[in-house]
C-alpha positions in Angstrom: -60.6 -29.2 25.4 -57.9 -29.5 22.9 -54.9 -26.9 22.4 -56.4 -26.0 19.1 -59.8 -25.4 20.4 -58.4 -23.3 23.5 -56.3 -21.2 20.9 -59.4 -20.6 18.9 -61.5 -19.5 21.9 -58.5 -17.2 22.9 -58.7 -15.6 19.3 -62.3 -15.0 19.7 -61.8 -13.4 23.1 -59.0 -11.3 21.7 -61.1 -10.1 18.8 -63.9 -9.2 21.4 -61.3 -7.3 23.7 -60.2 -5.4 20.5 -63.6 -4.3 19.8 -64.0 -3.0 23.4 -60.7 -1.0 23.1 -61.8 0.4 19.8 -65.2 1.6 21.3 -63.2 3.3 24.1 -61.0 5.1 21.7 -64.0 5.9 19.3 -65.7 7.5 22.4 -62.6 9.4 23.5 -62.1 10.8 20.1 -65.7 12.1 19.8 -65.8 13.5 23.1 -62.5 15.3 22.7 -63.5 16.6 19.2 -64.5 20.4 18.8 -65.2 20.3 14.9 -67.2 18.3 12.5 -65.3 15.8 10.3 -62.5 15.6 12.8 -59.7 13.3 11.4 -59.2 11.6 14.7 -62.9 10.7 14.8 -62.9 9.4 11.4 -59.8 7.3 12.0 -61.5 5.9 15.4 -64.4 5.1 13.3 -62.8 3.2 10.8 -60.9 1.4 13.4 -63.8 0.4 15.2 -65.5 -0.8 12.2 -62.6 -3.1 11.2 -62.5 -4.4 14.7 -66.0 -5.2 14.6 -66.0 -7.0 11.2 -63.0 -9.0 12.5 -64.9 -10.0 15.6 -68.1 -11.0 13.7 -66.0 -13.1 11.2 -64.1 -15.0 13.7 -67.4 -15.4 15.9 -69.1 -16.9 12.9 -66.2 -19.2 11.9 -65.6 -20.5 15.5 -69.3 -20.6 16.7 -71.5 -20.1 13.7 -73.0 -17.1 15.2 -73.0 -13.4 14.3 -73.4 -10.0 16.2 -76.7 -8.3 16.4 -75.5 -5.3 14.5 -74.2 -4.5 11.0 -71.2 -2.3 10.4 -71.6 0.0 7.4 -68.8 0.0 5.1 -66.6 3.2 4.0 -68.8 3.4 0.6 -71.9 4.4 2.2 -74.1 2.4 -0.1 -75.5 -0.6 1.8 -72.2 -2.2 2.8 -70.9 -5.5 1.4 -72.9 -7.2 -1.2 -70.6 -9.8 -2.4 -71.1 -13.6 -1.9 -70.6 -15.3 1.5 -68.2 -17.7 0.0 -66.5 -16.1 -3.0 -64.7 -18.2 -5.6 -61.7 -15.9 -5.7 -60.4 -12.8 -4.1 -58.5 -9.7 -5.2 -55.9 -8.0 -3.1 -55.4 -4.3 -3.7 -52.5 -2.6 -2.0 -51.5 1.3 -2.1 -48.4 2.6 -0.6 -47.4 6.2 -0.7 -43.8 7.2 -0.3 -42.2 10.7 -0.2 -38.9 11.0 -2.1 -36.6 12.6 0.7 -33.2 11.9 -1.0 -33.2 11.7 -4.8 -29.3 11.5 -4.7 -29.6 8.3 -2.5 -32.5 6.8 -4.6 -30.2 7.4 -7.8 -27.3 5.8 -6.1 -29.1 2.7 -5.1 -30.5 2.2 -8.7 -26.9 2.6 -9.9 -25.8 -0.3 -7.8 -28.4 -2.5 -9.4 -28.2 -1.3 -13.1 -24.8 -0.6 -14.5 -26.2 0.9 -17.6 -27.1 4.0 -15.6 -24.6 6.8 -16.0 -23.0 7.2 -12.5 -23.7 10.3 -10.8 -26.4 11.0 -13.2 -29.5 12.9 -12.1 -27.7 14.8 -9.1 -29.9 17.7 -9.9 -33.0 15.7 -9.3 -33.4 14.5 -13.0 -33.3 10.6 -13.8 -35.5 9.9 -10.6 -38.1 8.1 -12.6 -35.4 6.0 -14.3 -34.1 5.0 -10.7 -37.5 4.4 -9.5 -38.1 1.9 -12.6 -34.9 0.2 -11.7 -35.6 -0.4 -8.0 -39.2 -1.4 -8.2 -38.2 -3.8 -11.0 -35.3 -5.4 -8.9 -37.0 -5.5 -5.3 -40.3 -6.8 -4.2 -42.8 -4.2 -2.7 -42.4 -5.5 0.7 -38.7 -5.3 0.6 -38.8 -1.7 -0.5 -41.2 -1.0 2.3 -38.9 -2.5 4.7 -35.9 -0.6 3.3 -37.4 2.6 2.2 -35.1 4.8 4.2 -32.0 3.1 2.4 -33.6 4.2 -0.9 -34.2 7.7 0.0 -37.9 7.2 0.6 -40.2 8.1 3.5 -43.3 6.0 4.1 -46.7 7.9 3.9 -50.2 6.3 4.0 -50.9 2.8 3.0 -53.9 0.6 2.7 -54.7 -3.0 1.7 -58.0 -4.2 0.4 -59.2 -7.8 0.3 -62.1 -8.1 -2.0 -64.5 -10.8 -3.3 -63.9 -11.4 -7.0 -64.9 -13.8 -9.9 -62.2 -16.1 -11.0 -60.4 -14.4 -14.1 -58.5 -15.8 -17.0 -54.6 -15.0 -17.1 -54.3 -11.3 -18.4 -58.0 -10.7 -18.5 -57.9 -7.7 -16.3 -54.5 -6.2 -16.9 -55.3 -3.5 -19.3 -57.5 -1.8 -16.6 -56.4 -3.5 -13.4 -58.0 -1.2 -10.8 -61.4 -0.8 -12.5 -62.9 -3.6 -10.5 -62.1 -2.1 -7.0 -65.8 -2.1 -5.8 -66.1 -1.3 -2.2 -69.1 -3.2 -1.9 -67.2 -6.4 -2.5 -64.8 -5.4 0.3 -64.3 -8.1 2.8 -61.7 -6.4 5.0 -59.0 -3.6 4.8 -56.1 -2.7 6.8 -54.8 0.9 6.9 -51.7 2.5 8.2 -51.4 6.2 8.7 -49.9 8.9 10.9 -53.6 9.8 11.6 -53.9 6.7 13.7 -50.6 7.2 15.5 -51.7 10.6 16.6 -54.8 9.5 17.9 -52.9 6.8 20.2 -50.5 9.4 21.2 -53.3 11.7 22.3 -55.0 9.0 24.3 -51.8 8.0 26.0 -51.3 11.7 27.1 -54.8 11.5 28.4 -54.3 8.6 30.5 
């Protein structure tokens, strides 16, 4: 067996182990929950669904096989209905931040744009201008990595990868998020304190 084949087999095994671990966390969340709609149960459910989808996909890619069950999507309307081989994909990202230090935010913007009046907005005004400068200067990934420098605190974030039709340049820019159809969602990746709290709770139980 080649090194590439061994790596691929190991990836399938890792995906299977991730499903098993997600099942354990989901069961633990359910058995420890005392109320309907518990956020920990919801988070564990979503994690299990994501792990199962990932396993199903890599299983099909490597062995041309599928699992005997279907994971429902978050939209609750029949799951994925897009093409098996989409011609294009759309990547939709949402990242939330708390503005924890407006003065620092403004100071960072002043270093980038000398046209901003030094010391302006110390009472909290001018924040919108500072945000415009910083997000115009830095890539979103860099802002995410350096958010504390900019007086920001990370909140929840999500990334959706959805099937799409090829679009002409500028075609969807007037309404860029109207095409966010959950039924075309191929995979999603969520980051939230909800998940961190679940993991901490399981560590304490162990």
